Jmol script that loads the backbone (N, CA, C; Angstrom):
load data "model"
ATOM      1  N   MET A   1     128.012 140.833 -28.089  1.00  0.00           N
ATOM      2  CA  MET A   1     126.771 141.030 -28.811  1.00  0.00           C
ATOM      3  C   MET A   1     125.595 140.521 -27.982  1.00  0.00           C
ATOM      4  N   THR A   2     124.475 141.120 -28.206  1.00  0.00           N
ATOM      5  CA  THR A   2     123.271 140.746 -27.485  1.00  0.00           C
ATOM      6  C   THR A   2     122.495 139.708 -28.280  1.00  0.00           C
ATOM      7  N   GLU A   3     122.032 138.694 -27.611  1.00  0.00           N
ATOM      8  CA  GLU A   3     121.218 137.687 -28.283  1.00  0.00           C
ATOM      9  C   GLU A   3     119.788 138.196 -28.377  1.00  0.00           C
ATOM     10  N   PHE A   4     119.116 137.835 -29.447  1.00  0.00           N
ATOM     11  CA  PHE A   4     117.747 138.290 -29.683  1.00  0.00           C
ATOM     12  C   PHE A   4     116.819 137.090 -29.722  1.00  0.00           C
ATOM     13  N   GLN A   5     115.783 137.116 -28.917  1.00  0.00           N
ATOM     14  CA  GLN A   5     114.801 136.045 -28.921  1.00  0.00           C
ATOM     15  C   GLN A   5     113.643 136.431 -29.835  1.00  0.00           C
ATOM     16  N   LEU A   6     113.215 135.505 -30.653  1.00  0.00           N
ATOM     17  CA  LEU A   6     112.111 135.778 -31.556  1.00  0.00           C
ATOM     18  C   LEU A   6     110.814 135.923 -30.777  1.00  0.00           C
ATOM     19  N   PRO A   7     109.979 136.904 -31.150  1.00  0.00           N
ATOM     20  CA  PRO A   7     108.690 137.051 -30.478  1.00  0.00           C
ATOM     21  C   PRO A   7     107.771 135.882 -30.826  1.00  0.00           C
ATOM     22  N   GLY A   8     106.713 135.739 -30.043  1.00  0.00           N
ATOM     23  CA  GLY A   8     105.790 134.640 -30.276  1.00  0.00           C
ATOM     24  C   GLY A   8     105.135 134.681 -31.647  1.00  0.00           C
ATOM     25  N   ASP A   9     104.724 135.854 -32.098  1.00  0.00           N
ATOM     26  CA  ASP A   9     104.065 135.999 -33.393  1.00  0.00           C
ATOM     27  C   ASP A   9     104.715 137.157 -34.139  1.00  0.00           C
ATOM     28  N   PRO A  10     105.757 136.877 -34.938  1.00  0.00           N
ATOM     29  CA  PRO A  10     106.512 137.942 -35.599  1.00  0.00           C
ATOM     30  C   PRO A  10     105.662 138.856 -36.466  1.00  0.00           C
ATOM     31  N   ARG A  11     104.756 138.307 -37.249  1.00  0.00           N
ATOM     32  CA  ARG A  11     103.921 139.144 -38.122  1.00  0.00           C
ATOM     33  C   ARG A  11     103.060 140.102 -37.300  1.00  0.00           C
ATOM     34  N   ARG A  12     102.515 139.616 -36.194  1.00  0.00           N
ATOM     35  CA  ARG A  12     101.688 140.475 -35.346  1.00  0.00           C
ATOM     36  C   ARG A  12     102.523 141.620 -34.775  1.00  0.00           C
ATOM     37  N   GLU A  13     103.751 141.327 -34.377  1.00  0.00           N
ATOM     38  CA  GLU A  13     104.637 142.363 -33.840  1.00  0.00           C
ATOM     39  C   GLU A  13     104.954 143.413 -34.898  1.00  0.00           C
ATOM     40  N   ILE A  14     105.200 142.982 -36.129  1.00  0.00           N
ATOM     41  CA  ILE A  14     105.487 143.920 -37.212  1.00  0.00           C
ATOM     42  C   ILE A  14     104.278 144.808 -37.472  1.00  0.00           C
ATOM     43  N   ILE A  15     103.105 144.206 -37.523  1.00  0.00           N
ATOM     44  CA  ILE A  15     101.884 144.979 -37.762  1.00  0.00           C
ATOM     45  C   ILE A  15     101.650 145.965 -36.625  1.00  0.00           C
ATOM     46  N   ALA A  16     101.833 145.526 -35.386  1.00  0.00           N
ATOM     47  CA  ALA A  16     101.643 146.413 -34.239  1.00  0.00           C
ATOM     48  C   ALA A  16     102.623 147.573 -34.275  1.00  0.00           C
ATOM     49  N   SER A  17     103.864 147.300 -34.631  1.00  0.00           N
ATOM     50  CA  SER A  17     104.874 148.349 -34.719  1.00  0.00           C
ATOM     51  C   SER A  17     104.508 149.369 -35.784  1.00  0.00           C
ATOM     52  N   PHE A  18     104.086 148.881 -36.940  1.00  0.00           N
ATOM     53  CA  PHE A  18     103.684 149.755 -38.038  1.00  0.00           C
ATOM     54  C   PHE A  18     102.503 150.623 -37.614  1.00  0.00           C
ATOM     55  N   TYR A  19     101.522 150.013 -36.972  1.00  0.00           N
ATOM     56  CA  TYR A  19     100.330 150.732 -36.531  1.00  0.00           C
ATOM     57  C   TYR A  19     100.691 151.830 -35.537  1.00  0.00           C
ATOM     58  N   ARG A  20     101.510 151.497 -34.547  1.00  0.00           N
ATOM     59  CA  ARG A  20     101.898 152.491 -33.539  1.00  0.00           C
ATOM     60  C   ARG A  20     102.689 153.635 -34.150  1.00  0.00           C
ATOM     61  N   THR A  21     103.561 153.317 -35.099  1.00  0.00           N
ATOM     62  CA  THR A  21     104.467 154.322 -35.645  1.00  0.00           C
ATOM     63  C   THR A  21     103.803 155.229 -36.658  1.00  0.00           C
ATOM     64  N   ILE A  22     102.998 154.686 -37.543  1.00  0.00           N
ATOM     65  CA  ILE A  22     102.483 155.470 -38.662  1.00  0.00           C
ATOM     66  C   ILE A  22     100.981 155.711 -38.582  1.00  0.00           C
ATOM     67  N   LEU A  23     100.211 154.668 -38.428  1.00  0.00           N
ATOM     68  CA  LEU A  23      98.766 154.825 -38.516  1.00  0.00           C
ATOM     69  C   LEU A  23      98.179 155.605 -37.346  1.00  0.00           C
ATOM     70  N   LYS A  24      98.839 155.615 -36.211  1.00  0.00           N
ATOM     71  CA  LYS A  24      98.337 156.345 -35.047  1.00  0.00           C
ATOM     72  C   LYS A  24      98.810 157.797 -35.015  1.00  0.00           C
ATOM     73  N   ARG A  25      99.547 158.227 -36.034  1.00  0.00           N
ATOM     74  CA  ARG A  25     100.042 159.600 -36.080  1.00  0.00           C
ATOM     75  C   ARG A  25      98.863 160.566 -36.101  1.00  0.00           C
ATOM     76  N   GLU A  26      98.879 161.534 -35.209  1.00  0.00           N
ATOM     77  CA  GLU A  26      97.787 162.499 -35.108  1.00  0.00           C
ATOM     78  C   GLU A  26      97.953 163.609 -36.141  1.00  0.00           C
ATOM     79  N   PRO A  27      96.852 164.062 -36.762  1.00  0.00           N
ATOM     80  CA  PRO A  27      96.942 165.181 -37.704  1.00  0.00           C
ATOM     81  C   PRO A  27      97.241 166.491 -36.980  1.00  0.00           C
ATOM     82  N   ASP A  28      97.810 167.447 -37.719  1.00  0.00           N
ATOM     83  CA  ASP A  28      98.104 168.754 -37.142  1.00  0.00           C
ATOM     84  C   ASP A  28      96.840 169.614 -37.093  1.00  0.00           C
ATOM     85  N   GLU A  29      97.006 170.913 -36.774  1.00  0.00           N
ATOM     86  CA  GLU A  29      95.863 171.818 -36.627  1.00  0.00           C
ATOM     87  C   GLU A  29      95.033 171.920 -37.905  1.00  0.00           C
ATOM     88  N   GLU A  30      95.673 171.765 -39.047  1.00  0.00           N
ATOM     89  CA  GLU A  30      94.977 171.877 -40.332  1.00  0.00           C
ATOM     90  C   GLU A  30      94.379 170.546 -40.783  1.00  0.00           C
ATOM     91  N   GLY A  31      94.501 169.541 -39.953  1.00  0.00           N
ATOM     92  CA  GLY A  31      93.949 168.241 -40.289  1.00  0.00           C
ATOM     93  C   GLY A  31      94.835 167.399 -41.190  1.00  0.00           C
ATOM     94  N   LEU A  32      96.095 167.825 -41.357  1.00  0.00           N
ATOM     95  CA  LEU A  32      97.023 167.100 -42.214  1.00  0.00           C
ATOM     96  C   LEU A  32      97.947 166.225 -41.374  1.00  0.00           C
ATOM     97  N   THR A  33      98.284 165.092 -41.899  1.00  0.00           N
ATOM     98  CA  THR A  33      99.266 164.227 -41.258  1.00  0.00           C
ATOM     99  C   THR A  33     100.537 164.307 -42.080  1.00  0.00           C
ATOM    100  N   ASN A  34     101.573 164.852 -41.487  1.00  0.00           N
ATOM    101  CA  ASN A  34     102.838 165.019 -42.198  1.00  0.00           C
ATOM    102  C   ASN A  34     103.713 163.801 -41.979  1.00  0.00           C
ATOM    103  N   TYR A  35     103.928 163.059 -43.034  1.00  0.00           N
ATOM    104  CA  TYR A  35     104.768 161.875 -42.957  1.00  0.00           C
ATOM    105  C   TYR A  35     106.195 162.230 -43.343  1.00  0.00           C
ATOM    106  N   THR A  36     107.131 161.707 -42.605  1.00  0.00           N
ATOM    107  CA  THR A  36     108.539 161.964 -42.881  1.00  0.00           C
ATOM    108  C   THR A  36     109.068 160.905 -43.847  1.00  0.00           C
ATOM    109  N   LYS A  37     110.274 161.155 -44.349  1.00  0.00           N
ATOM    110  CA  LYS A  37     110.933 160.164 -45.205  1.00  0.00           C
ATOM    111  C   LYS A  37     111.099 158.852 -44.435  1.00  0.00           C
ATOM    112  N   GLU A  38     111.374 158.970 -43.150  1.00  0.00           N
ATOM    113  CA  GLU A  38     111.531 157.788 -42.295  1.00  0.00           C
ATOM    114  C   GLU A  38     110.228 156.991 -42.205  1.00  0.00           C
ATOM    115  N   ASP A  39     109.104 157.696 -42.044  1.00  0.00           N
ATOM    116  CA  ASP A  39     107.808 157.020 -41.995  1.00  0.00           C
ATOM    117  C   ASP A  39     107.555 156.235 -43.275  1.00  0.00           C
ATOM    118  N   LEU A  40     107.831 156.870 -44.402  1.00  0.00           N
ATOM    119  CA  LEU A  40     107.584 156.221 -45.685  1.00  0.00           C
ATOM    120  C   LEU A  40     108.518 155.039 -45.890  1.00  0.00           C
ATOM    121  N   SER A  41     109.742 155.142 -45.401  1.00  0.00           N
ATOM    122  CA  SER A  41     110.671 154.016 -45.491  1.00  0.00           C
ATOM    123  C   SER A  41     110.180 152.847 -44.646  1.00  0.00           C
ATOM    124  N   LEU A  42     109.669 153.149 -43.457  1.00  0.00           N
ATOM    125  CA  LEU A  42     109.135 152.092 -42.600  1.00  0.00           C
ATOM    126  C   LEU A  42     107.925 151.443 -43.263  1.00  0.00           C
ATOM    127  N   GLU A  43     107.099 152.260 -43.915  1.00  0.00           N
ATOM    128  CA  GLU A  43     105.948 151.713 -44.629  1.00  0.00           C
ATOM    129  C   GLU A  43     106.409 150.777 -45.748  1.00  0.00           C
ATOM    130  N   THR A  44     107.450 151.163 -46.458  1.00  0.00           N
ATOM    131  CA  THR A  44     107.994 150.320 -47.523  1.00  0.00           C
ATOM    132  C   THR A  44     108.456 148.979 -46.962  1.00  0.00           C
ATOM    133  N   VAL A  45     109.175 149.019 -45.846  1.00  0.00           N
ATOM    134  CA  VAL A  45     109.642 147.785 -45.205  1.00  0.00           C
ATOM    135  C   VAL A  45     108.452 146.904 -44.835  1.00  0.00           C
ATOM    136  N   PHE A  46     107.435 147.518 -44.246  1.00  0.00           N
ATOM    137  CA  PHE A  46     106.243 146.779 -43.833  1.00  0.00           C
ATOM    138  C   PHE A  46     105.575 146.098 -45.031  1.00  0.00           C
ATOM    139  N   MET A  47     105.412 146.845 -46.113  1.00  0.00           N
ATOM    140  CA  MET A  47     104.761 146.282 -47.302  1.00  0.00           C
ATOM    141  C   MET A  47     105.593 145.142 -47.905  1.00  0.00           C
ATOM    142  N   LEU A  48     106.901 145.299 -47.907  1.00  0.00           N
ATOM    143  CA  LEU A  48     107.762 144.227 -48.415  1.00  0.00           C
ATOM    144  C   LEU A  48     107.659 142.979 -47.543  1.00  0.00           C
ATOM    145  N   LEU A  49     107.543 143.181 -46.239  1.00  0.00           N
ATOM    146  CA  LEU A  49     107.393 142.033 -45.343  1.00  0.00           C
ATOM    147  C   LEU A  49     106.082 141.308 -45.621  1.00  0.00           C
ATOM    148  N   LEU A  50     105.020 142.087 -45.833  1.00  0.00           N
ATOM    149  CA  LEU A  50     103.735 141.466 -46.136  1.00  0.00           C
ATOM    150  C   LEU A  50     103.784 140.713 -47.462  1.00  0.00           C
ATOM    151  N   ALA A  51     104.572 141.226 -48.386  1.00  0.00           N
ATOM    152  CA  ALA A  51     104.706 140.578 -49.690  1.00  0.00           C
ATOM    153  C   ALA A  51     105.717 139.428 -49.646  1.00  0.00           C
ATOM    154  N   SER A  52     106.280 139.188 -48.487  1.00  0.00           N
ATOM    155  CA  SER A  52     107.269 138.125 -48.274  1.00  0.00           C
ATOM    156  C   SER A  52     108.530 138.310 -49.105  1.00  0.00           C
ATOM    157  N   ASP A  53     108.887 139.560 -49.386  1.00  0.00           N
ATOM    158  CA  ASP A  53     110.148 139.850 -50.076  1.00  0.00           C
ATOM    159  C   ASP A  53     111.167 140.200 -48.998  1.00  0.00           C
ATOM    160  N   GLU A  54     111.611 139.166 -48.283  1.00  0.00           N
ATOM    161  CA  GLU A  54     112.448 139.372 -47.111  1.00  0.00           C
ATOM    162  C   GLU A  54     113.784 140.016 -47.447  1.00  0.00           C
ATOM    163  N   ALA A  55     114.425 139.596 -48.532  1.00  0.00           N
ATOM    164  CA  ALA A  55     115.737 140.144 -48.883  1.00  0.00           C
ATOM    165  C   ALA A  55     115.645 141.645 -49.156  1.00  0.00           C
ATOM    166  N   LYS A  56     114.644 142.053 -49.911  1.00  0.00           N
ATOM    167  CA  LYS A  56     114.492 143.480 -50.207  1.00  0.00           C
ATOM    168  C   LYS A  56     114.090 144.253 -48.948  1.00  0.00           C
ATOM    169  N   ALA A  57     113.255 143.660 -48.110  1.00  0.00           N
ATOM    170  CA  ALA A  57     112.859 144.315 -46.864  1.00  0.00           C
ATOM    171  C   ALA A  57     114.078 144.569 -45.985  1.00  0.00           C
ATOM    172  N   ILE A  58     114.977 143.603 -45.912  1.00  0.00           N
ATOM    173  CA  ILE A  58     116.183 143.769 -45.104  1.00  0.00           C
ATOM    174  C   ILE A  58     117.050 144.882 -45.667  1.00  0.00           C
ATOM    175  N   ARG A  59     117.195 144.944 -47.000  1.00  0.00           N
ATOM    176  CA  ARG A  59     117.978 146.032 -47.611  1.00  0.00           C
ATOM    177  C   ARG A  59     117.357 147.391 -47.307  1.00  0.00           C
ATOM    178  N   GLU A  60     116.035 147.501 -47.422  1.00  0.00           N
ATOM    179  CA  GLU A  60     115.350 148.764 -47.137  1.00  0.00           C
ATOM    180  C   GLU A  60     115.532 149.163 -45.674  1.00  0.00           C
ATOM    181  N   TYR A  61     115.431 148.177 -44.776  1.00  0.00           N
ATOM    182  CA  TYR A  61     115.564 148.464 -43.350  1.00  0.00           C
ATOM    183  C   TYR A  61     116.975 148.933 -43.026  1.00  0.00           C
ATOM    184  N   LYS A  62     117.974 148.299 -43.651  1.00  0.00           N
ATOM    185  CA  LYS A  62     119.358 148.717 -43.422  1.00  0.00           C
ATOM    186  C   LYS A  62     119.571 150.145 -43.911  1.00  0.00           C
ATOM    187  N   GLU A  63     118.965 150.506 -45.034  1.00  0.00           N
ATOM    188  CA  GLU A  63     119.057 151.877 -45.542  1.00  0.00           C
ATOM    189  C   GLU A  63     118.394 152.843 -44.559  1.00  0.00           C
ATOM    190  N   LEU A  64     117.247 152.455 -44.040  1.00  0.00           N
ATOM    191  CA  LEU A  64     116.546 153.287 -43.061  1.00  0.00           C
ATOM    192  C   LEU A  64     117.409 153.492 -41.823  1.00  0.00           C
ATOM    193  N   ARG A  65     118.030 152.427 -41.338  1.00  0.00           N
ATOM    194  CA  ARG A  65     118.900 152.547 -40.164  1.00  0.00           C
ATOM    195  C   ARG A  65     120.074 153.466 -40.442  1.00  0.00           C
ATOM    196  N   SER A  66     120.583 153.457 -41.669  1.00  0.00           N
ATOM    197  CA  SER A  66     121.764 154.262 -41.984  1.00  0.00           C
ATOM    198  C   SER A  66     121.474 155.757 -41.970  1.00  0.00           C
ATOM    199  N   ILE A  67     120.203 156.162 -42.136  1.00  0.00           N
ATOM    200  CA  ILE A  67     119.885 157.591 -42.126  1.00  0.00           C
ATOM    201  C   ILE A  67     119.432 158.076 -40.751  1.00  0.00           C
ATOM    202  N   ARG A  68     119.351 157.171 -39.786  1.00  0.00           N
ATOM    203  CA  ARG A  68     118.913 157.547 -38.437  1.00  0.00           C
ATOM    204  C   ARG A  68     120.106 157.921 -37.565  1.00  0.00           C
ATOM    205  N   GLU A  69     119.899 158.899 -36.688  1.00  0.00           N
ATOM    206  CA  GLU A  69     120.961 159.277 -35.758  1.00  0.00           C
ATOM    207  C   GLU A  69     120.987 158.352 -34.548  1.00  0.00           C
ATOM    208  N   GLU A  70     119.838 157.876 -34.147  1.00  0.00           N
ATOM    209  CA  GLU A  70     119.776 156.958 -33.007  1.00  0.00           C
ATOM    210  C   GLU A  70     118.806 155.837 -33.341  1.00  0.00           C
ATOM    211  N   GLU A  71     118.997 154.720 -32.712  1.00  0.00           N
ATOM    212  CA  GLU A  71     118.184 153.545 -33.006  1.00  0.00           C
ATOM    213  C   GLU A  71     116.964 153.518 -32.100  1.00  0.00           C
ATOM    214  N   THR A  72     115.788 153.805 -32.666  1.00  0.00           N
ATOM    215  CA  THR A  72     114.563 153.747 -31.876  1.00  0.00           C
ATOM    216  C   THR A  72     113.524 152.812 -32.480  1.00  0.00           C
ATOM    217  N   LEU A  73     113.726 152.416 -33.728  1.00  0.00           N
ATOM    218  CA  LEU A  73     112.778 151.486 -34.337  1.00  0.00           C
ATOM    219  C   LEU A  73     112.942 150.104 -33.725  1.00  0.00           C
ATOM    220  N   PRO A  74     111.849 149.400 -33.516  1.00  0.00           N
ATOM    221  CA  PRO A  74     111.983 148.018 -33.071  1.00  0.00           C
ATOM    222  C   PRO A  74     112.677 147.206 -34.163  1.00  0.00           C
ATOM    223  N   LEU A  75     113.511 146.301 -33.770  1.00  0.00           N
ATOM    224  CA  LEU A  75     114.288 145.537 -34.748  1.00  0.00           C
ATOM    225  C   LEU A  75     113.486 144.338 -35.235  1.00  0.00           C
ATOM    226  N   THR A  76     112.380 144.630 -35.895  1.00  0.00           N
ATOM    227  CA  THR A  76     111.455 143.570 -36.276  1.00  0.00           C
ATOM    228  C   THR A  76     111.976 142.676 -37.379  1.00  0.00           C
ATOM    229  N   LEU A  77     112.940 143.144 -38.158  1.00  0.00           N
ATOM    230  CA  LEU A  77     113.433 142.283 -39.235  1.00  0.00           C
ATOM    231  C   LEU A  77     114.208 141.088 -38.714  1.00  0.00           C
ATOM    232  N   ALA A  78     114.558 141.105 -37.449  1.00  0.00           N
ATOM    233  CA  ALA A  78     115.261 139.955 -36.880  1.00  0.00           C
ATOM    234  C   ALA A  78     114.410 138.695 -36.930  1.00  0.00           C
ATOM    235  N   VAL A  79     113.116 138.844 -37.080  1.00  0.00           N
ATOM    236  CA  VAL A  79     112.255 137.664 -37.142  1.00  0.00           C
ATOM    237  C   VAL A  79     112.548 136.818 -38.361  1.00  0.00           C
ATOM    238  N   PHE A  80     113.295 137.375 -39.310  1.00  0.00           N
ATOM    239  CA  PHE A  80     113.599 136.624 -40.514  1.00  0.00           C
ATOM    240  C   PHE A  80     114.944 135.916 -40.451  1.00  0.00           C
ATOM    241  N   CYS A  81     115.595 135.957 -39.309  1.00  0.00           N
ATOM    242  CA  CYS A  81     116.826 135.189 -39.145  1.00  0.00           C
ATOM    243  C   CYS A  81     116.477 133.705 -39.242  1.00  0.00           C
ATOM    244  N   LYS A  82     117.303 132.976 -39.929  1.00  0.00           N
ATOM    245  CA  LYS A  82     117.027 131.546 -40.078  1.00  0.00           C
ATOM    246  C   LYS A  82     117.314 130.787 -38.790  1.00  0.00           C
ATOM    247  N   ASP A  83     118.252 131.293 -37.997  1.00  0.00           N
ATOM    248  CA  ASP A  83     118.636 130.621 -36.763  1.00  0.00           C
ATOM    249  C   ASP A  83     118.444 131.604 -35.622  1.00  0.00           C
ATOM    250  N   ASN A  84     117.521 131.335 -34.722  1.00  0.00           N
ATOM    251  CA  ASN A  84     117.229 132.305 -33.669  1.00  0.00           C
ATOM    252  C   ASN A  84     118.341 132.440 -32.638  1.00  0.00           C
ATOM    253  N   GLU A  85     119.420 131.700 -32.778  1.00  0.00           N
ATOM    254  CA  GLU A  85     120.573 131.885 -31.911  1.00  0.00           C
ATOM    255  C   GLU A  85     121.504 132.972 -32.440  1.00  0.00           C
ATOM    256  N   ASP A  86     121.296 133.404 -33.700  1.00  0.00           N
ATOM    257  CA  ASP A  86     122.127 134.472 -34.259  1.00  0.00           C
ATOM    258  C   ASP A  86     121.854 135.773 -33.529  1.00  0.00           C
ATOM    259  N   SER A  87     122.872 136.608 -33.458  1.00  0.00           N
ATOM    260  CA  SER A  87     122.659 137.919 -32.848  1.00  0.00           C
ATOM    261  C   SER A  87     121.919 138.814 -33.823  1.00  0.00           C
ATOM    262  N   ILE A  88     121.277 139.853 -33.311  1.00  0.00           N
ATOM    263  CA  ILE A  88     120.519 140.769 -34.156  1.00  0.00           C
ATOM    264  C   ILE A  88     121.425 141.448 -35.173  1.00  0.00           C
ATOM    265  N   GLU A  89     122.638 141.797 -34.797  1.00  0.00           N
ATOM    266  CA  GLU A  89     123.542 142.463 -35.739  1.00  0.00           C
ATOM    267  C   GLU A  89     123.893 141.550 -36.905  1.00  0.00           C
ATOM    268  N   MET A  90     124.068 140.280 -36.648  1.00  0.00           N
ATOM    269  CA  MET A  90     124.375 139.343 -37.724  1.00  0.00           C
ATOM    270  C   MET A  90     123.187 139.196 -38.661  1.00  0.00           C
ATOM    271  N   CYS A  91     121.990 139.347 -38.136  1.00  0.00           N
ATOM    272  CA  CYS A  91     120.790 139.169 -38.952  1.00  0.00           C
ATOM    273  C   CYS A  91     120.564 140.325 -39.911  1.00  0.00           C
ATOM    274  N   ILE A  92     120.883 141.541 -39.489  1.00  0.00           N
ATOM    275  CA  ILE A  92     120.541 142.689 -40.326  1.00  0.00           C
ATOM    276  C   ILE A  92     121.742 143.337 -40.972  1.00  0.00           C
ATOM    277  N   ASN A  93     122.941 142.879 -40.686  1.00  0.00           N
ATOM    278  CA  ASN A  93     124.134 143.442 -41.338  1.00  0.00           C
ATOM    279  C   ASN A  93     124.574 142.583 -42.494  1.00  0.00           C
TER     280      ASN A  93
END
end "model"
wireframe off; spacefill off
backbone 0.3
color backbone group
């Protein structure tokens, strides 16, 4: 297993990830921004993190991971591991 080091400012990393993934999405030719189910799930995780509902955020993130074919989302929920020596898989499984 790979060890995961906590970033310097976990909340800032989560906000930056959310901003890059969803808020920077460019509108199409008709001026509409089409959000996917995945985008909305990530938004839900982000809002739960801001509300400090860590347990529910982890459940939502695990559900989001289960519908993905490949892992491309940053594993930001690892910031909620109580012990930073735990592996990322132990934190989110």
